[in-house]
C-alpha positions, 0 to 999 in steps of 0.5 A, spaced: 500 499 500 506 505 500 508 503 495 503 504 490 501 510 495 508 513 493 507 512 486 500 515 485 505 521 489 510 521 483 506 521 478 502 526 480 507 530 482 512 528 475 505 531 471 505 538 477 512 539 475 512 539 467 505 544 468 510 548 474 516 549 470 512 551 464 508 556 468 515 559 470 518 559 464 512 563 461 513 568 466 520 569 466 520 571 459 513 576 461 509 573 456 505 568 462 498 571 457 500 565 452 500 560 458 494 562 462 490 564 454 493 557 452 491 553 458 485 556 460 481 554 453 485 547 452 481 546 459 474 550 457 474 545 451 476 539 455 470 541 459 466 542 455 466 537 449 468 532 454 461 533 458 457 532 453 460 527 450 459 523 457 452 526 458 451 524 451 452 517 452 450 516 458 444 519 457 443 514 452 445 509 457 439 511 461 433 512 457 435 506 454 436 502 460 429 506 463 425 504 457 426 497 458 420 492 457 418 487 463 420 481 462 416 475 463 416 470 457 423 468 457 426 465 452 433 461 451 436 468 448 434 472 454 435 466 458 442 467 456 442 475 458 438 474 465 446 472 467 449 479 464 444 483 467 444 480 474 452 480 475 453 488 473 446 489 477 449 490 482 455 494 478 450 499 474 451 505 477 459 505 477 459 502 470 454 508 468 460 512 470 467 509 469 463 508 461 461 515 461 468 518 464 471 514 459 468 518 453 469 524 456 475 524 457 477 521 450 472 527 446 475 533 452 483 530 450 480 532 442 476 537 443 482 541 447 487 540 441 482 545 437 484 551 441 487 554 436 479 552 431 477 556 437 480 562 438 480 563 431 472 563 430 471 566 437 476 572 434 476 572 427 476 578 423 474 580 417 479 579 410 474 584 407 475 581 401 469 575 398 470 569 394 468 569 387 461 563 387 459 565 394 460 571 395 462 570 402 468 573 405 474 569 406 474 569 413 467 564 413 472 560 410 479 561 414 475 562 421 467 559 421 468 554 417 474 550 420 470 550 426 463 548 424 467 541 421 469 540 428 462 541 431 460 537 426 465 531 427 463 532 433 457 531 433 457 525 428 461 521 434 457 523 439 451 521 435 454 514 433 457 513 440 449 514 443 446 509 438 452 504 440 451 505 447 443 505 447 442 498 441 447 495 446 443 497 452 436 495 449 439 489 448 441 486 453 435 488 457 431 485 451 429 492 448 432 487 442 431 481 439 435 477 435 433 470 436 426 471 440 420 469 437 416 475 437 416 482 434 425 484 434 423 491 438 418 494 442 415 500 441 420 503 446 427 501 443 424 502 435 422 510 437 428 511 442 433 508 436 430 512 429 431 518 433 437 516 433 438 514 426 435 521 424 439 526 428 444 521 425 441 523 418 439 530 420 447 531 421 449 528 414 444 534 411 448 539 414 453 535 412 451 536 405 450 542 406 457 544 408 461 541 403 458 546 398 462 552 401 468 546 403 468 546 394 471 552 395 477 551 399 477 542 396 484 540 393 482 536 387 488 534 381 489 537 375 493 537 369 495 544 369 496 545 376 500 539 382 494 541 387 488 545 384 484 548 389 477 551 388 470 550 384 471 548 377 466 546 372 463 540 374 464 541 381 459 549 379 454 544 375 455 538 377 457 536 384 454 544 388 447 542 384 448 535 387 450 537 394 443 542 395 439 536 392 442 531 397 441 536 403 433 536 400 433 528 401 437 527 408 432 532 411 427 529 408 429 522 411 431 525 418 424 527 418 422 519 417 425 517 422 423 523 427 416 521 425 417 513 428 415 516 434 408 516 433 408 511 427 412 505 431 414 503 424 421 503 420 418 501 414 419 509 410 425 511 414 429 504 411 425 506 404 428 514 405 435 512 407 436 508 401 433 513 398 438 518 399 444 513 399 442 511 392 441 518 392 448 520 394 451 514 388 448 517 382 446 524 384 454 525 387 458 520 383 455 518 377 452 524 375 458 529 375 462 523 372 458 523 366 459 532 365 466 532 366 466 525 360 461 528 356 462 535 357 468 538 360 473 533 356 470 534 349 472 543 350 476 543 357 480 548 356 473 553 354 469 549 360 475 550 365 477 558 363 473 561 366 475 557 374 481 557 372 482 565 372 478 565 379 483 560 381 490 565 378 487 571 381 486 568 389 493 563 388 495 570 387 494 574 392 493 569 397 501 569 397 503 575 396 504 575 388 499 579 384 504 585 384 510 581 380 511 585 375 514 581 370 519 583 364 521 581 357 529 581 358 533 579 352 538 575 355 543 578 351 548 584 351 545 591 347 551 594 347 558 592 344 561 598 349 567 592 352 570 599 356 563 601 359 560 594 360 567 593 365 564 601 368 557 598 369 558 592 373 560 596 379 554 600 379 550 593 376 551 589 383 556 588 389 558 582 387 559 577 393 565 572 393 565 570 400 559 564 400 556 564 408 555 557 406 562 555 404 567 560 409 564 557 416 570 553 417 575 558 415 572 562 421 572 557 425 579 556 424 581 563 424 577 566 430 574 559 434 580 561 439 577 556 443 575 549 443 570 550 447 566 555 441 563 555 434 559 558 429 553 556 425 554 550 419 551 556 415 553 564 417 549 569 415 549 576 410 547 583 413 549 590 411 552 594 416 555 601 414 563 603 413 566 609 412 559 611 410 557 606 405 553 600 406 556 594 404 554 586 405 557 583 410 557 575 412 557 574 419 556 569 425 557 569 432 562 565 436 557 560 440 558 555 446 561 548 443 559 543 448 562 538 444 569 542 444 569 543 453 576 540 455 573 536 460 565 534 460 561 532 467 555 536 468 559 542 473 562 544 466 556 542 461 551 545 466 554 551 470 562 553 468 561 553 460 555 557 460 556 562 453 559 563 447 563 570 446 563 575 440 561 576 433 565 576 426 565 579 421 567 580 414 567 583 407 562 579 403 566 582 397 573 582 398 577 577 400 586 578 403 592 576 399 591 570 401 584 568 400 582 569 406 576 573 409 576 580 410 574 581 418 572 587 420 570 584 426 575 579 429 578 576 436 577 575 441 574 579 446 571 582 438 574 588 436 573 592 430 568 596 425 562 594 430 563 599 436 562 597 443 556 591 444 555 586 449 559 580 447 555 575 451 552 570 447 548 566 452 541 564 447 544 562 440 542 557 435 547 552 437 544 553 445 540 546 447 541 544 453 541 548 460 545 552 464 545 554 471 548 562 472 549 567 476 549 562 484 555 562 487 559 558 481 564 562 476 562 561 469 568 561 464 567 568 460 573 568 455 582 566 454 586 571 453 594 571 454 593 574 461 590 566 462 582 565 463 577 570 465 571 568 469 563 571 469 556 571 473 551 572 470 547 578 471 541 578 467 534 577 469 533 572 465 531 564 466 528 562 473 530 562 480 532 556 483 532 559 491 525 555 491 527 549 494 520 547 490 522 549 484 529 545 484 524 540 485 520 541 480 526 542 475 529 536 479 523 531 475 522 535 469 529 534 467 531 527 470 537 531 472 536 529 481 542 534 482 539 539 481 535 538 487 541 537 492 547 540 488 552 546 492 553 549 485 545 552 486 545 556 491 543 564 492 541 567 486 541 561 481 537 562 474 537 556 470 536 558 462 533 553 457 528 553 451 535 558 449 535 557 441 532 564 437 527 559 434 525 555 440 524 561 443 520 565 438 515 558 436 514 557 443 511 564 445 507 565 439 505 557 437 500 560 432 506 563 428 510 559 422 517 561 424 523 561 418 527 556 418 533 562 418 535 566 424 540 571 423 545 576 428 545 583 427 549 588 433 542 593 435 543 599 439 549 595 443 546 589 443 546 582 439 539 580 437 537 574 434 532 576 428 527 571 425 521 572 421 515 570 422 508 568 418 501 567 419 499 561 415 491 558 414 489 553 409 483 555 408 482 562 403 477 559 397 481 558 390 488 560 393 491 553 390 496 549 397 503 548 397 507 544 402 512 549 406 517 543 409 517 540 401 517 548 398 523 550 403 527 545 402 533 546 398 540 545 398 543 548 405 536 544 408 538 538 405 545 538 409 543 543 415 536 541 418 536 547 424 536 551 417 528 547 416 522 551 417 518 550 424 511 550 420 504 550 425 501 548 419 505 545 414 498 544 408 497 551 406 494 557 401 495 563 405 501 565 408 504 572 409 510 575 413 506 579 418 511 578 425 519 580 425 522 579 432 528 579 436 531 575 441 536 578 445 542 574 445 544 575 453 539 576 457 533 572 452 528 577 451 523 576 446 519 581 443 514 581 437 513 587 432 506 587 427 510 588 420 503 586 417 499 590 419 493 589 415 494 582 415 486 578 418 490 572 419 495 576 425 488 581 426 485 575 429 491 571 433 492 579 436 485 580 440 485 572 441 493 573 446 492 582 446 498 585 449 502 581 445 505 583 439 508 590 439 505 595 434 510 596 428 512 603 430 516 600 436 521 598 431 527 602 432 531 605 427 537 602 428 533 595 427 530 596 420 537 596 418 537 590 419 531 588 417 529 584 410 525 579 406 525 572 409 527 567 405 523 561 407 516 565 404 520 567 398 521 560 396 515 558 397 513 564 392 518 562 388 515 555 387 508 558 386 510 562 381 513 557 376 506 556 374 502 563 376 507 568 373 502 567 367 496 571 367 492 568 362 487 562 363 489 559 356 496 559 357 496 557 364 492 551 361 495 549 356 502 548 362 507 551 356 511 557 360 511 552 367 518 553 369 522 549 375 527 551 380 533 549 378 537 543 382 544 547 385 550 546 381 555 547 385 553 541 390 550 534 389 545 534 394 540 533 388 535 540 391 534 546 389 539 552 389 538 557 395 537 564 393 541 568 395 541 576 399 545 580 393 545 588 393 543 590 386 540 594 381 534 591 376 533 594 370 528 599 372 531 601 378 537 607 379 540 605 384 543 597 388 538 594 394 539 588 399 535 583 394 534 575 395 535 573 387 534 566 384 533 563 376 529 560 373 529 554 368 523 552 363 520 545 366 526 539 364 530 544 361 536 547 363 537 553 360 534 559 363 528 562 363 527 568 367 531 571 373 527 573 379 530 577 384 524 581 390 527 588 393 529 585 400 531 592 404 526 594 408 529 601 408 527 603 401 520 604 398 518 598 394 520 593 400 517 587 398 516 588 390 518 582 386 521 583 379 521 577 375 526 578 368 523 573 362 528 571 357 526 570 350 523 561 348 526 563 341 533 564 345 537 559 348 541 563 355 545 558 358 542 557 365 546 555 372 547 548 370 550 549 363 554 555 366 557 550 371 558 545 365 562 550 360 566 553 366 569 545 366 568 544 359 574 549 358 581 546 358 586 551 361 581 552 367 580 544 368 587 544 368 587 549 373 583 546 378 586 539 377 592 542 380 588 545 385 585 539 387 593 536 387 596 532 393 590 532 399 586 539 396 579 539 395 576 544 391 568 548 393 565 551 389 561 557 392 554 561 389 554 561 383 551 569 383 548 572 376 546 579 375 543 583 369 547 587 365 546 590 360 541 586 357 545 580 358 547 576 364 553 576 367 555 569 372 561 570 377 563 563 382 567 564 388 572 558 387 576 555 395 581 551 395 582 546 401 589 545 401 594 539 404 595 541 412 589 546 412 582 544 414 580 550 412 577 554 404 580 559 401 579 563 395 583 561 390 579 563 384 573 567 380 570 566 376 567 568 371 562 569 364 559 573 359 556 573 353 560 568 351 567 569 355 569 565 361 575 568 365 578 563 371 582 569 374 585 569 382 581 576 384 574 578 381 577 584 379 581 580 374 576 576 372 571 581 370 578 584 366 580 579 363 572 578 360 570 585 358 577 586 355 575 582 350 581 576 353 576 572 355 575 564 353 570 564 348 565 558 350 562 553 345 554 553 345 552 546 349 550 541 344 543 540 347 541 544 351 536 539 355 542 535 356 546 536 362 554 539 359 558 535 365 561 529 364 563 524 368 565 526 375 573 526 376 575 526 369 578 530 366 580 533 358 587 530 356 592 536 354 591 538 347 596 535 342 596 542 339 599 546 345 604 550 345 610 547 350 611 553 353 605 551 356 607 545 359 613 548 362 608 553 366 605 548 368 610 543 370 612 549 374 605 550 377 606 542 379 612 544 383 609 551 386 603 548 388 608 542 392 612 546 395 606 550 398 603 544 401 610 542 404 610 549 407 603 548 409 606 541 414 612 545 416 607 552 418 612 556 414 607 561 413 612 565 409 615 560 404 606 558 403 605 565 400 611 566 396 609 558 394 603 562 393 604 568 388 610 562 383 603 558 383 599 564 380 605 566 377 606 560 373 597 559 371 599 565 368 604 564 365 599 558 362 594 562 360 597 567 357 601 561 352 594 558 351 591 564 349 596 565 344 596 558 340 592 554 337 585 554 337 584 547 339 585 548 345 579 549 347 575 542 349 568 540 347 563 540 353 563 532 352 570 532 355 568 536 361 572 534 368 564 534 372 563 540 376 562 538 383 566 538 388 
């Protein structure tokens, strides 16, 4: 008995610990109203619908028992049942309570999960837009219809459970007889069950009526698109009238069941129910199939065009792409003045040669300082002013790396090593002479262009465990030449552990009994957890979808994580759906699951970047700012959770300078724009203008190319703006069909404006994959890459950037090398192509000079635009038999210089390594000069391509 009592108390305290620690955490971040609102809503729904279900089932059992017939003449069937009746007689009340409690608990738990649906229904605001079929406000489909469907489902469950419970009780007490002579059911049982069947059929009638409106948000397969939403011709002209007719039949059938109370016969209700089933088959199934076969298919384009137009308009509005500007673009240079083109490059774009997805290991090796620090796998791109001019900057935080802690134990993991330290930033458009990033903020403590700020990072993307700070145990702050510095947290973040009950609750919640009795915890100790930015925002605003890429910025003397958040719905009429998890996947998410979107609702057909959130890296303070002031979904949630979202006017000027257009929204929009860039229904139906997002040509993931942040100028813009860019290719082909950029700078007037440059279908312009293949099919480039790969070196291709320039497209790709003993990539070469001219030089400036100076190597057009231009991985073209001997001599010198550099690396002789690199560059330059002066046969065909990806 004692063990049983202790076990029960342990279970109760475990549940209490989870509840109590959640309450303490929400209170510590000043969002206790989110916890109380969510909890009270869940409890209210649990109690109300749990009681309704319990009362419904319990009442039907009680009524069936009360309507039981007197048992006078006993058949064999009733004699067998009498044993059960006598067995449960002493426990009838307890059995009734047990059954009703069980179904009530299950129903209540199911209803409590609908707390979002309830809050959206009760707080819903108008969209101010009406659907084209029923002329109802969009809010009906987004907020009302989901709740009505839940109520309908609950009603069906209650009716079915009540019917089953009543039928079993009637059978147990003789109201229903299977083998006994005479009537199969008493009049009382007939009336009772008929009413329950009538309720079921009446609910079916309501379901038919709601199904009419459900057609506006119904998804179906349609050859013009993978996911069609809304009414088509067959829906409007067959399913819609069919649902109305079936509604009327179901109402009549329900009335016939109710009439059994007086007629005491099942003849008419059964006939009516059979008619309803037959009508559902003929009217609801066969008739629409006939309409589709004989009316739609013979002239599908004409029949479907009006409905396609509605889908086009609704989808473009729902995803915020209705104002996309599509402009015809020639794809070839309009001027032959090479000098002018060279001058125009600087104004066309600030070309970023530091790829934030490649140089993280370089940051790690050069700026890690201690093994217990680390940088994220993918760094971020932001804008910072230098010498009064804004420039693209690659930035990362030196976060805590638990795997690098010298000695792993509970004290070190949770008390001594608690935070990272400092920002490291580098210019995005340049590198130093050794190919390393040109750091603008570096060292430990960090110093540079960012000035003075709080450098300690207690909250970050890599901080996934709890820390206990502020107590008697000192923390390791950082180390310098004078030794190790200690620190004690002075913020008010986290939960105070002075209270013994709090310590006991966290000991249970975290499964760590040492929290209860450790001497390292004392006065002032606070426990920090839920420490990643996305995790904190998602917990505080569980109604938001969180962008996969939180990024840091130094704002007003603090490091702030900036998190983009979205409001979504799956109920926008006529707007086609998309799956967020699939649409936002690219080559970066394939290798870094931390960049995946945190979706509250994976299938959506409406999305807005309605909230910008910040998380202080030191204090963990979370602030939500209203960004889209017109979004009705956000307004609805702000009514449900008042005072949680601050007005847009509270965004400081410094913070505004670092906000940007979010990547996941852009990826969703670009995916929709592969089909919905057209506005003409006939073109949409023909499928002739369908695009696709190309695969990333710089790696082997097979996933789509990620969008790139870049300060650039589109043809109709007067100056460069911070933008997010991508490319499109025709469906199933590799040549370029369009280039897309969105203004990502909130400080400009047309922030969020999408511009698409559409290339003519009559002209073949190389796409990213073909450009990459052309790079690798040049013999001198292939030979240089082979030399760079010599020994233990690896070649890594950076982001392939596309820049519109004077009617043509400039492609730029940095090439990095991880040499021998080096564990990090250094920028070694830059590939540039424009107008059929290609250059592969040590610096961007040299490559541009060569291309626009007319000295670039001309590239041959792809042999077949629908096929991959590369060849098998790792093969290199044979040296041309017509090469001058000076080329071979220069290449031999390059090989010797390379080997000398590798030897210098092994000996950590940086001076010798620098000399070797200079010799290597000189030899490669001589080889290229000899190559350009030799026979034209120095150029290899695409079929001899060595393959591109490393």
